[in-house]
N, C-alpha and C positions, 0 to 999 in steps of 0.2 A: 734572753738566753743566747741569741745569735751574736749580740755584741760581746757577751762574756766569752764565747768561743773564739771570736775573732781576736779579742784582746789577748787571750791565752796563747793563741798561735803566734801572734805578733811578738809576745814576750819570749816564746821559745826561739823564734828566728833571731831576735836581738841577742839572746844569750849565746846561741851557736856562733854568731858573727864575731864575738869577742874571744872565742876559744883559739888557742894556738894550734896550728896544723899538725904539729908533731905529737900532741897529746892523744891518749886513748881514753875511751869511756866505757864503763861497764867492765865485766870480767868475772873472775873467781875470787871470792873472799872465803877465808878459812876461819871458822868460829874460834874465838879466843876465850880463855877463862874469864868468867864474869859477864859474858855476852848474853843478851836477849835480843830478839828481833827488833825491839824498839831501840835498844842501845846501838845496834848495828845501823839501823835506819838513821838515827841521829848523827852517827859518825860519818856515814857515807853520803846521805842525802840532805843532811842538815835539817832533818824533819823527822822526829820520832814517830809521828803519825803515819809515816809511809812504811811501817813495818809490814803492812798487808801486801805491799808491792813485792817485798822479798818473799813472803809466805806464798803468794800466788805463783811466783816464778819457780818455787821449789816444793810445790805440794807433794810431788811423788816421793821426794826424799824425806820431807819433814812429817807428812801426814796431817791430820786435822788439828792437832794440838800445837800451837806455836811454841810452847815450852819444850817441845821434844828435840830441839837442837842439842848437839853435843860438841864438846871441844874437838877441833880438828875437822869437823864436817865441812866439806866444800859446798859453798852456796853460789849459785849463778846469780849475778847481780845485773839487772837490766839497766842500760843507759837511759836515764830519764832527765830531760832538760839539762843535758851536759854534765851530769853527775852519775856515779863517782868517776874520778880520773885516777890513773896510775895503778889500777889493779892488773894482775897477770891475766893474759888472755883477752884483754879489752880490744875493742874495735877502734880504728882510727876515727877521729871525730868527724872528718869529712864524709866517712861512710855511714856513720850513725845518725847524721842529721835528718830530721823528719822531712819527708817529701812535701812538695807544695800541695796545698789543699785543692782537691778537685771535686766537682759536684757528681752525684750519682746519676747514672743514666737510667731513665725510666722508659721502658718500651711501650710504644703505643699498642693498644689492643686492635688487632686486625686479623683477617683470615690467615695471612702468612705466618703470624706468630703461633697459631694453633698447631702448626707442624713441628714446632720446636719443643724442647724440654722446658716446661714452664715452672719456674720456682716462685714460691709464695713467701713473703714476709710482711711485716707491718711497721708502722711508724711509732715514734715516741717510746722507744726502749733504749735510751741512751746508756752507755756509749756503743751499744751493740748494733742497733738498727735505727735508722732515722733518715728521712729524705733530706734534711738540712745538715746532716753530719758529713764529715770528710769521707768521701767514697761510700756514703750510705751507712757508715758505722763500721766498727771493728769486724763483726761477724759477716756483714754483707760483703765487705772487702775480701775476707778470707774465702767465702763461698764463691764469689765471682772469680777470684784468682784460681781457685781449685778447678772450677768448671772450664776456664780457659785452658788450664794445664791438661785436663782430661780430653778436651777437644772433641766432644761428641759430634758424630757425623751430621746430625740434623740441627745442630746449634742449640742455643738456650736463650731464655729471656727471664728477667727477674721482674716480678709484679708486686705491687703494694696494696694490701687491703687492710685498712686500719682497724676493722672490727676483728680483733684477735679471736673472739669467741666463735667466729664463723669458719676458722681455718680448718679445724679437724672435720667438722660436719657443718655444711655440706661440701665445702670446696675440695678437700682432699678425699673424703670418703666416697664422693661421687666422681673422682678423677676429673673434676673441672679444672684443676691445676695438679701438677704432678708431684711436686716436692715442696716441703715446708721447712722453714727455719726461722729463728733458733728455738729449740725446745729442750727442756730438762728431761733427763731420763730417770725415772724412779728406780728404786731397788726392786727389780721385777722378780727376783727370787723370793723376796718376802711379800711382795704385793702383786701376785700374778693376776688379780682381778682388777687392778687399776686400769682405767680406760686406755692409757697410753701403752701399757704392757700388752693388753689384749689386742689392740688394733693397729699398732704402729711398728715399723721397722726403723731402727736407729743406725745412723752412720757412725763411723769412728768419731771420737770426741773432737769438737771444734776448739773448745776453750773451756778451762775450768775456772770457777769463781768461788770465792769465799762467801757464804751466806752468814750475815752478821745480825746481831740485835742492836737496835738503836733505841736508847732510853733517854728520859729526861735527866739532865745532869743534876737537877735539884733532887731527884729521887733515883740515884744510881743503882744499877743492877749488878750483882755479882753472879758469875757463871763459872765457878771453879768446879762444880759438880752438878749433875743433872737435877738433883733435888733442890738446888737453888732456884730453879724456875718453876717448881711445883706451886700451884696456886696463883700463878701470874696470869694476867690477861695479855694476849699477844695478838697484834693486828697484822693481817695480811690483806693486800688489796684484792678486790673481786677478780676472780679468774686465775689468781696465782695458785700454783701447786701447793697443796698442804700435806703431801705425802711425807715431806721431810720430818713431820712431827710424829709419824707412826713407823718409820722404817728403822732399820738397824737396832731392832729390839726395844725401841722407845715406847711406843703405844701411848704417847702423851695425850692424844685426842681420844682414842678409843677408851682409855681408862679415866678420862676426864681429869688428868693431872694438870692440864692448863685449860684456860678458857680462850677460845678463838673469837676474835673480834674481826669482822669483815667491813672494810670501807671501800668506797668507790675507786680511790686512787692512792698511790703512795703518799701524796701530799696530805690527803685526808687522814691517813694513818698517823702521820706526824702530828697533825692537829689534835687527834685523839690522845696521843701520848702527852702533849703539852697541856691539854685540858685535864689530864689525870684519869681519863676514861680507860686508857690502856697503859700497861706497864712498859710496853716496848713494841716496836715494829720490826719485823724480820724481812730483810731484803738482801739481794746481792749487794756487795759493798759499793759497787760503782753507782748503781741506781740510788742507793741510800745517800752516799756522799754528794752526788749531783743534786738530789732534791734538797738536802740541807743547805747547800750553797745557793740554790735558786730561791729558797724561801727565806734566806738570811737568818738561819737559826743555828749556824755552826757552833757558836759559843754556848748554846742552850742544850745541845744534844751530846750524850755520852755514847761513844762507839764501844760497845762491850768487846773486850779483846779476845775472848774465846769464841771461835766460830760455832754457829749452830750446825753447819754442815759444809761440805764441799760438793758443789753441783757442777755437772758438765753439760755444756750446750751441744746439741746435735742437730743434724739435718734429719728429717723424718720422711718416710713414704708410707702411705696407708697400705696395709696388707692386702686390701681388696684390689689394688691397682694391678692391671694385667701385666705390667712390666716392672713390678715392685723391686725384685731382686736385681734386675738389669740396671735400673736407675740408681739403686744404692751402690752397686759396683762401680758405676761411673763416678759418683761423688767420692767414694773412698779412694779410687785410683788417683783422682786429682789431689785429694788431701795428702796422700803419700808423696806425690810428686812435689808439692810445694814445701813439704817438710824436708825432703831430700835436697832440694836446690837452694834452700836457705830463705826463700821468699816468705815462708810462713812466719819465721821469727822476725824478719824485717818489718812485716806488716804489723805484727803485735807491738813491737817496740815503737813504731811510728805512732800508732793510735794511743798507746799508754802514755807516751810523752805529752800528747795533747790533753789527755784526761787529767793527769796529775798537775799539769800547768793550770788547768781550770779550777782545781781545788785550792 
């Protein structure tokens, strides 16, 4: 995987080196008659499969259904690997080029660190968090930059505990560490008894992702309407949130409209799909695509084009923490600051360029 990432970043660097300095990259595209997101992606990125990059960037405007675009709708197009060029409102290529990869800084545990605001994340959640990823991954980079912007008086430190199941309890519930990330927020209006809704405070959104179904291309799955999935067996890795199957009026699990299959890892879920034990695995698109690439099964897997849901990642603080609201206010202040100064979007585009180059 490290070699794959290194090769992808090298490819990005070579591509940028051959671009003319006067060109711009990214910008605004207005939907034309006959367009779909895949048609637009094929035209602008030369890859129809990158329609999700356009959907992700414009979730607020498009909503959950990629077919909801309309003629004349302005879409923000992210500059990825030097494409597209020539759109209105694009950035100069020398400004849009990815920054050099840097390793994440891991704080040593000592008495002095205890006085700081201590943030908790884990490894192996590509491309969002990972010790071997550029700047610790997309969301680690965003959180670190937001905390620097907020500049809390007592400082802060980011720590890695790879056992994700220990994060909520005991590490956050006992205030052994102060803040955790990244975590999905369920629909707490519909699911007030969900553990996260009852026990956690959520920051403003860090980043929104499409949650997609990945199926065996030899047994393709249609998801034009919810009934298309009734009777299907769907795999989720152990510890992954399953509230997406019960929220927004679905009740798929409660009413046994689908069968949930649990496997130890995303890779194990893909194995079950290819064995025929499960009809599909549901993952955020980046984790899913990365695992397909890693396992060498890209040609064998169908990426179902209709998203299962749109989920937002958040920083969380346990409600029992004595400074819970104060900590959350610091995080949100930093997030607002990096959105306002442009560094938020620069970080997102930098990481997504690396991610798509790897696919």
